[in-house]
DRENNUKOL-780269 format. One record per residue (C-alpha): chain; x, y negated, z negated. Coordinates in pm, whole numbers. Example, Ala and Ser with C-alpha at 12.3 -4.5 7.8 and 13.67 -1.06 7.14 Angstrom:
BEGIN
{unit->A px->1230 py->450 pz->-780}
{unit->A px->1367 py->106 pz->-714}
This chain:
BEGIN
{unit->A px->-14075 py->-9117 pz->-3321}
{unit->A px->-13828 py->-8938 pz->-3100}
{unit->A px->-13971 py->-8847 pz->-2758}
{unit->A px->-13634 py->-8761 pz->-2607}
{unit->A px->-13534 py->-8407 pz->-2516}
{unit->A px->-13177 py->-8283 pz->-2553}
{unit->A px->-12965 py->-8247 pz->-2242}
{unit->A px->-12802 py->-7914 pz->-2156}
{unit->A px->-13019 py->-7665 pz->-2352}
{unit->A px->-12841 py->-7463 pz->-2617}
{unit->A px->-13096 py->-7182 pz->-2659}
{unit->A px->-13037 py->-6844 pz->-2497}
{unit->A px->-13399 py->-6844 pz->-2383}
{unit->A px->-13324 py->-7141 pz->-2156}
{unit->A px->-13119 py->-6908 pz->-1934}
{unit->A px->-13446 py->-6732 pz->-1851}
{unit->A px->-13652 py->-7051 pz->-1838}
{unit->A px->-13444 py->-7230 pz->-1575}
{unit->A px->-13498 py->-6993 pz->-1278}
{unit->A px->-13856 py->-6918 pz->-1384}
{unit->A px->-13965 py->-7281 pz->-1351}
{unit->A px->-13857 py->-7311 pz->-989}
{unit->A px->-13983 py->-6963 pz->-897}
{unit->A px->-14328 py->-7023 pz->-1044}
{unit->A px->-14364 py->-7363 pz->-880}
{unit->A px->-14274 py->-7226 pz->-538}
{unit->A px->-14496 py->-6921 pz->-587}
{unit->A px->-14786 py->-7158 pz->-648}
{unit->A px->-14712 py->-7346 pz->-326}
{unit->A px->-14635 py->-7669 pz->-514}
{unit->A px->-14377 py->-7925 pz->-413}
{unit->A px->-14159 py->-8079 pz->-680}
{unit->A px->-14350 py->-8407 pz->-646}
{unit->A px->-14699 py->-8255 pz->-668}
{unit->A px->-14612 py->-8039 pz->-969}
{unit->A px->-14454 py->-8334 pz->-1149}
{unit->A px->-14758 py->-8552 pz->-1082}
{unit->A px->-14996 py->-8291 pz->-1226}
{unit->A px->-14776 py->-8261 pz->-1536}
{unit->A px->-14756 py->-8637 pz->-1586}
{unit->A px->-14378 py->-8633 pz->-1537}
{unit->A px->-14145 py->-8789 pz->-1286}
{unit->A px->-14011 py->-8565 pz->-1009}
{unit->A px->-13658 py->-8642 pz->-1129}
{unit->A px->-13741 py->-8520 pz->-1480}
{unit->A px->-13896 py->-8195 pz->-1356}
{unit->A px->-13596 py->-8140 pz->-1129}
{unit->A px->-13361 py->-8177 pz->-1428}
{unit->A px->-13563 py->-7918 pz->-1621}
{unit->A px->-13549 py->-7677 pz->-1326}
{unit->A px->-13172 py->-7727 pz->-1311}
{unit->A px->-13128 py->-7669 pz->-1685}
{unit->A px->-13017 py->-8025 pz->-1757}
{unit->A px->-13320 py->-8101 pz->-1977}
{unit->A px->-13499 py->-7894 pz->-2241}
{unit->A px->-13879 py->-7925 pz->-2218}
{unit->A px->-14073 py->-8008 pz->-2532}
{unit->A px->-14342 py->-7770 pz->-2656}
{unit->A px->-14626 py->-7985 pz->-2512}
{unit->A px->-14450 py->-7987 pz->-2174}
{unit->A px->-14399 py->-7609 pz->-2195}
{unit->A px->-14773 py->-7569 pz->-2261}
{unit->A px->-14847 py->-7790 pz->-1960}
{unit->A px->-14613 py->-7588 pz->-1740}
{unit->A px->-14775 py->-7263 pz->-1855}
{unit->A px->-15123 py->-7396 pz->-1775}
{unit->A px->-15022 py->-7534 pz->-1436}
{unit->A px->-14849 py->-7212 pz->-1329}
{unit->A px->-15112 py->-6980 pz->-1479}
{unit->A px->-14877 py->-6812 pz->-1725}
{unit->A px->-14777 py->-6836 pz->-2092}
{unit->A px->-14502 py->-7010 pz->-2285}
{unit->A px->-14379 py->-6665 pz->-2387}
{unit->A px->-14344 py->-6567 pz->-2022}
{unit->A px->-14161 py->-6892 pz->-1939}
{unit->A px->-13893 py->-6824 pz->-2198}
{unit->A px->-13867 py->-6454 pz->-2118}
{unit->A px->-14056 py->-6307 pz->-2415}
{unit->A px->-14235 py->-6048 pz->-2201}
{unit->A px->-14272 py->-5674 pz->-2239}
{unit->A px->-14376 py->-5401 pz->-1995}
{unit->A px->-14641 py->-5271 pz->-2235}
{unit->A px->-14835 py->-5543 pz->-2420}
{unit->A px->-14812 py->-5470 pz->-2792}
{unit->A px->-15113 py->-5577 pz->-3001}
{unit->A px->-14892 py->-5599 pz->-3311}
{unit->A px->-14660 py->-5897 pz->-3362}
{unit->A px->-14400 py->-5859 pz->-3637}
{unit->A px->-14317 py->-6193 pz->-3792}
{unit->A px->-13959 py->-6102 pz->-3875}
{unit->A px->-13891 py->-6009 pz->-3512}
{unit->A px->-14010 py->-6333 pz->-3355}
{unit->A px->-13722 py->-6578 pz->-3296}
{unit->A px->-13774 py->-6944 pz->-3372}
{unit->A px->-13776 py->-7162 pz->-3061}
{unit->A px->-13704 py->-7535 pz->-3100}
{unit->A px->-13859 py->-7768 pz->-2843}
{unit->A px->-13916 py->-8143 pz->-2847}
{unit->A px->-13859 py->-8168 pz->-3221}
{unit->A px->-14107 py->-7891 pz->-3305}
{unit->A px->-14026 py->-7530 pz->-3393}
{unit->A px->-14257 py->-7247 pz->-3298}
{unit->A px->-14283 py->-6869 pz->-3318}
{unit->A px->-14499 py->-6645 pz->-3103}
{unit->A px->-14789 py->-6505 pz->-3308}
{unit->A px->-14982 py->-6316 pz->-3042}
{unit->A px->-14940 py->-6086 pz->-2746}
{unit->A px->-14813 py->-6194 pz->-2406}
{unit->A px->-15017 py->-6209 pz->-2087}
{unit->A px->-15344 py->-6282 pz->-2267}
{unit->A px->-15618 py->-6539 pz->-2201}
{unit->A px->-15533 py->-6705 pz->-2532}
{unit->A px->-15198 py->-6785 pz->-2688}
{unit->A px->-15126 py->-6784 pz->-3060}
{unit->A px->-14830 py->-6965 pz->-3214}
{unit->A px->-14691 py->-7050 pz->-3554}
{unit->A px->-14570 py->-7409 pz->-3539}
{unit->A px->-14368 py->-7635 pz->-3766}
{unit->A px->-14407 py->-8007 pz->-3698}
{unit->A px->-14149 py->-8225 pz->-3878}
{unit->A px->-14231 py->-8577 pz->-3989}
{unit->A px->-14214 py->-8824 pz->-3701}
{unit->A px->-14186 py->-8568 pz->-3418}
{unit->A px->-14407 py->-8659 pz->-3118}
{unit->A px->-14621 py->-8879 pz->-3342}
{unit->A px->-14750 py->-9104 pz->-3060}
{unit->A px->-14791 py->-8834 pz->-2795}
{unit->A px->-15155 py->-8799 pz->-2684}
{unit->A px->-15264 py->-8483 pz->-2504}
{unit->A px->-15563 py->-8387 pz->-2287}
{unit->A px->-15612 py->-8068 pz->-2086}
{unit->A px->-15876 py->-7803 pz->-2008}
{unit->A px->-15964 py->-7540 pz->-2267}
{unit->A px->-16008 py->-7519 pz->-2642}
{unit->A px->-15773 py->-7537 pz->-2937}
{unit->A px->-15799 py->-7400 pz->-3289}
{unit->A px->-15550 py->-7474 pz->-3561}
{unit->A px->-15512 py->-7387 pz->-3929}
{unit->A px->-15285 py->-7568 pz->-4173}
{unit->A px->-15077 py->-7325 pz->-4377}
{unit->A px->-14852 py->-7579 pz->-4555}
{unit->A px->-14816 py->-7954 pz->-4570}
{unit->A px->-15064 py->-8209 pz->-4438}
{unit->A px->-15164 py->-8272 pz->-4076}
{unit->A px->-15279 py->-8597 pz->-3921}
{unit->A px->-15511 py->-8500 pz->-3636}
{unit->A px->-15654 py->-8765 pz->-3406}
{unit->A px->-15951 py->-8664 pz->-3188}
{unit->A px->-16064 py->-8944 pz->-2961}
{unit->A px->-16080 py->-9256 pz->-3176}
{unit->A px->-16110 py->-9073 pz->-3511}
{unit->A px->-15818 py->-8963 pz->-3728}
{unit->A px->-15852 py->-8679 pz->-3978}
{unit->A px->-15626 py->-8558 pz->-4260}
{unit->A px->-15607 py->-8181 pz->-4297}
{unit->A px->-15449 py->-8012 pz->-4597}
{unit->A px->-15339 py->-7651 pz->-4642}
{unit->A px->-15641 py->-7426 pz->-4588}
{unit->A px->-15816 py->-7672 pz->-4354}
{unit->A px->-15874 py->-7594 pz->-3987}
{unit->A px->-16000 py->-7761 pz->-3670}
{unit->A px->-16159 py->-7628 pz->-3352}
{unit->A px->-16204 py->-7870 pz->-3064}
{unit->A px->-16240 py->-7919 pz->-2689}
{unit->A px->-15896 py->-7994 pz->-2547}
{unit->A px->-16050 py->-8238 pz->-2297}
{unit->A px->-16087 py->-8475 pz->-2592}
{unit->A px->-15766 py->-8683 pz->-2617}
{unit->A px->-15586 py->-8552 pz->-2923}
{unit->A px->-15270 py->-8612 pz->-3118}
{unit->A px->-15099 py->-8400 pz->-3385}
{unit->A px->-14851 py->-8536 pz->-3639}
{unit->A px->-14716 py->-8445 pz->-3980}
{unit->A px->-14864 py->-8667 pz->-4250}
{unit->A px->-14578 py->-8619 pz->-4496}
{unit->A px->-14199 py->-8601 pz->-4507}
{unit->A px->-14171 py->-8219 pz->-4541}
{unit->A px->-14366 py->-8175 pz->-4218}
{unit->A px->-14660 py->-7944 pz->-4159}
{unit->A px->-14692 py->-7575 pz->-4073}
{unit->A px->-14975 py->-7456 pz->-3849}
{unit->A px->-15131 py->-7152 pz->-3695}
{unit->A px->-15219 py->-7267 pz->-3345}
{unit->A px->-15445 py->-7095 pz->-3091}
{unit->A px->-15525 py->-7226 pz->-2746}
{unit->A px->-15686 py->-7097 pz->-2428}
{unit->A px->-15471 py->-7071 pz->-2118}
{unit->A px->-15663 py->-7236 pz->-1836}
{unit->A px->-15479 py->-7324 pz->-1518}
{unit->A px->-15542 py->-7678 pz->-1403}
{unit->A px->-15428 py->-7851 pz->-1085}
{unit->A px->-15543 py->-8199 pz->-1178}
{unit->A px->-15507 py->-8242 pz->-1554}
{unit->A px->-15188 py->-8354 pz->-1723}
{unit->A px->-15098 py->-8239 pz->-2072}
{unit->A px->-14993 py->-8586 pz->-2189}
{unit->A px->-15178 py->-8906 pz->-2111}
{unit->A px->-15129 py->-9275 pz->-2173}
{unit->A px->-15056 py->-9592 pz->-1979}
{unit->A px->-14900 py->-9497 pz->-1648}
{unit->A px->-14588 py->-9698 pz->-1711}
{unit->A px->-14544 py->-9532 pz->-2053}
{unit->A px->-14581 py->-9184 pz->-1908}
{unit->A px->-14334 py->-9254 pz->-1630}
{unit->A px->-14077 py->-9404 pz->-1862}
{unit->A px->-14103 py->-9107 pz->-2101}
{unit->A px->-14059 py->-8868 pz->-1814}
{unit->A px->-13749 py->-9049 pz->-1696}
{unit->A px->-13573 py->-9048 pz->-2028}
{unit->A px->-13676 py->-8711 pz->-2165}
């Protein structure tokens, strides 16, 4: 599994993301250290993301959105003055993050966020997540390996899952082609919960090298 994140982001959206991260943190009255602790990252890693030297993975983007009370779409600049209830698939750019690729599938500024996600084989396979809210996902192609607590489930195309995000969970592609998902989650701001959990030394080391 590759948990590293590429240095010096290549996506145009990152030009919007960089200033937004620092602005949102300061607007929330958070120091670099306190924000990093709540995200389960090192302060050095968060500082590199705010400076544009590191590209956050999708799970980290979701954690940032929850912590700052916004959406991933807002973080990367996909906002509009008038929320449009219709999302045209051919107009949504693909955004690569942490080995995953996702497309916005819902409106911005809502209490829930909808995404289309492609998870390649091996990407973030060992990453365990826990955070407030609920998640719903639907497999559109491929096979998903979903771990909820101490139970692992195999979901094929047409299968879905709906679960409390406070339950430690892990998503991974079960086959070489990867898996395609429709993914819906609630946006609940949390000051104490981290998106990714694990042994403290593992979390710190991941944050330092991402």
